[in-house]
C-alpha positions as a LaTeX table, in Angstrom:
\begin{tabular}{lrrr}
\hline
Residue & $x$ (\AA) & $y$ (\AA) & $z$ (\AA) \\
\hline
Unk1 & $-14.62$ & 68.69 & $-85.41$ \\
Unk2 & $-13.25$ & 68.99 & $-88.95$ \\
Unk3 & $-14.65$ & 71.28 & $-91.59$ \\
Unk4 & $-14.70$ & 69.66 & $-95.00$ \\
Unk5 & $-13.01$ & 71.19 & $-98.00$ \\
Unk6 & $-15.38$ & 72.81 & $-100.47$ \\
Unk7 & $-14.85$ & 72.71 & $-104.20$ \\
Unk8 & $-14.25$ & 75.86 & $-106.17$ \\
Unk9 & $-17.59$ & 75.28 & $-107.88$ \\
Unk10 & $-19.42$ & 75.12 & $-104.53$ \\
Unk11 & $-17.81$ & 78.33 & $-103.28$ \\
Unk12 & $-18.40$ & 80.16 & $-106.57$ \\
Unk13 & $-22.05$ & 79.06 & $-106.71$ \\
Unk14 & $-22.62$ & 80.32 & $-103.16$ \\
Unk15 & $-20.78$ & 83.59 & $-103.90$ \\
Unk16 & $-23.01$ & 84.09 & $-106.95$ \\
Unk17 & $-26.12$ & 83.44 & $-104.86$ \\
Unk18 & $-25.04$ & 85.85 & $-102.10$ \\
Unk19 & $-24.01$ & 88.60 & $-104.53$ \\
Unk20 & $-27.26$ & 88.24 & $-106.48$ \\
Unk21 & $-29.29$ & 88.56 & $-103.27$ \\
Unk22 & $-27.54$ & 91.86 & $-102.52$ \\
Unk23 & $-26.05$ & 94.71 & $-104.50$ \\
Unk24 & $-24.25$ & 94.87 & $-106.84$ \\
Unk25 & $-25.10$ & 91.37 & $-108.05$ \\
Unk26 & $-22.82$ & 88.71 & $-109.48$ \\
Unk27 & $-22.83$ & 90.02 & $-113.05$ \\
Unk28 & $-21.60$ & 93.44 & $-111.88$ \\
Unk29 & $-18.86$ & 91.84 & $-109.75$ \\
Unk30 & $-17.69$ & 89.74 & $-112.70$ \\
Unk31 & $-17.87$ & 92.68 & $-115.11$ \\
Unk32 & $-15.52$ & 94.64 & $-112.88$ \\
Unk33 & $-13.27$ & 91.61 & $-112.54$ \\
Unk34 & $-13.04$ & 91.08 & $-116.30$ \\
Unk35 & $-11.81$ & 94.61 & $-116.91$ \\
Unk36 & $-9.36$ & 94.32 & $-114.02$ \\
Unk37 & $-10.94$ & 97.09 & $-111.99$ \\
Unk38 & $-11.77$ & 95.44 & $-108.69$ \\
Unk39 & $-10.59$ & 92.01 & $-107.61$ \\
Unk40 & $-11.34$ & 92.97 & $-104.00$ \\
Unk41 & $-15.08$ & 92.66 & $-104.66$ \\
Unk42 & $-14.67$ & 89.14 & $-106.04$ \\
Unk43 & $-12.45$ & 88.14 & $-103.09$ \\
Unk44 & $-15.05$ & 89.59 & $-100.72$ \\
Unk45 & $-17.90$ & 87.50 & $-102.15$ \\
Unk46 & $-15.80$ & 84.34 & $-102.32$ \\
Unk47 & $-14.75$ & 84.79 & $-98.69$ \\
Unk48 & $-18.34$ & 85.39 & $-97.57$ \\
Unk49 & $-19.43$ & 82.31 & $-99.50$ \\
Unk50 & $-16.77$ & 80.14 & $-97.86$ \\
Unk51 & $-17.71$ & 81.40 & $-94.41$ \\
Unk52 & $-21.38$ & 80.72 & $-95.16$ \\
Unk53 & $-20.66$ & 77.17 & $-96.35$ \\
Unk54 & $-18.43$ & 76.46 & $-93.34$ \\
Unk55 & $-21.13$ & 77.70 & $-90.96$ \\
Unk56 & $-23.69$ & 75.41 & $-92.61$ \\
Unk57 & $-21.27$ & 72.49 & $-92.44$ \\
Unk58 & $-20.61$ & 73.00 & $-88.73$ \\
Unk59 & $-24.33$ & 73.32 & $-88.01$ \\
Unk60 & $-24.99$ & 70.12 & $-89.92$ \\
Unk61 & $-22.28$ & 68.28 & $-88.00$ \\
Unk62 & $-23.69$ & 69.53 & $-84.69$ \\
Unk63 & $-27.19$ & 68.36 & $-85.58$ \\
Unk64 & $-25.83$ & 64.99 & $-86.66$ \\
Unk65 & $-23.87$ & 64.64 & $-83.42$ \\
Unk66 & $-26.93$ & 65.56 & $-81.35$ \\
Unk67 & $-29.21$ & 63.09 & $-83.10$ \\
Unk68 & $-29.58$ & 59.94 & $-81.02$ \\
Unk69 & $-28.71$ & 56.76 & $-82.81$ \\
Unk70 & $-31.53$ & 54.24 & $-82.79$ \\
Unk71 & $-30.57$ & 50.65 & $-83.31$ \\
Unk72 & $-32.75$ & 47.57 & $-83.21$ \\
Unk73 & $-36.14$ & 49.30 & $-83.26$ \\
Unk74 & $-37.58$ & 47.06 & $-85.94$ \\
\hline
\end{tabular}
């Protein structure tokens, strides 16, 4: 089972969503990043976002594989 590649925009959007749902929030993460204080926080949220997207993708593939194909039921 292959996991698809996600775009940078998809990962960043999910990272923003996750960071905004929890502390410190995306704006605080980016503020620290812009002054060069803490790139580890940005990497953390991007990694969590990628893991979250991959988990959704795998779940979606499993559901699709488990769904019986119906043909000719017209």
